[in-house]
C-alpha positions, 0 to 999 in steps of 0.5 A: 633382152633374154627370153624367160624359159619355162622350167622343165616338167618333172612330173605331177606334184604330189603330197605323198597321198594315195590317189587310188587303191588297187582292190584286187589282183588276178591270180594264176589258176593252179587247177591242174597241168597246162598240157593234158597229154605227155609232150616231148620236145627235141632241142639243140644244146642252145634250146632251138628245136630240131627239124624233125620231119619224118622222125618218130618216137616210141615210149617204153615202160620196161621192155613194153612199148606203151605208145608210138607217135610221130614228130611234127617239123618243130621238134614236138611229139605228143603222146595222146594215150599218156595223160599228165601228170605221169604216174610212172617213168618211161623210156623214150627212143627217138628214130628217124624215118628209116628206123635208125635210133638217134636218142634214148632218154629217161622220162621220170614220173610226175611230168607233163612235158619233157625236153630231149637235149642234143 
């Protein structure tokens, strides 16, 4: 004599009626920039941040130095004097602890963060 098996559970049986309504959803607030100061990240071509212990950056407007800041060890430098979104373009120069220039990049106006690649 064979044992009668239960049929597999295929989910709740419905009639296509709405069980509950969603009354509202939360929207992302777009009240302003995420970062309130200009932040620069120095990454490899694959997007991994460099270990930038001892490195520093100089921010130029034309030939005038606007700000100088030190990198942390995760490839990030924050310019506390520069509010975002930036109104003007800048040139950033990246140096090691001995003052050797490694990279120069152009930062356009209207940004809050910038990535230097390579």
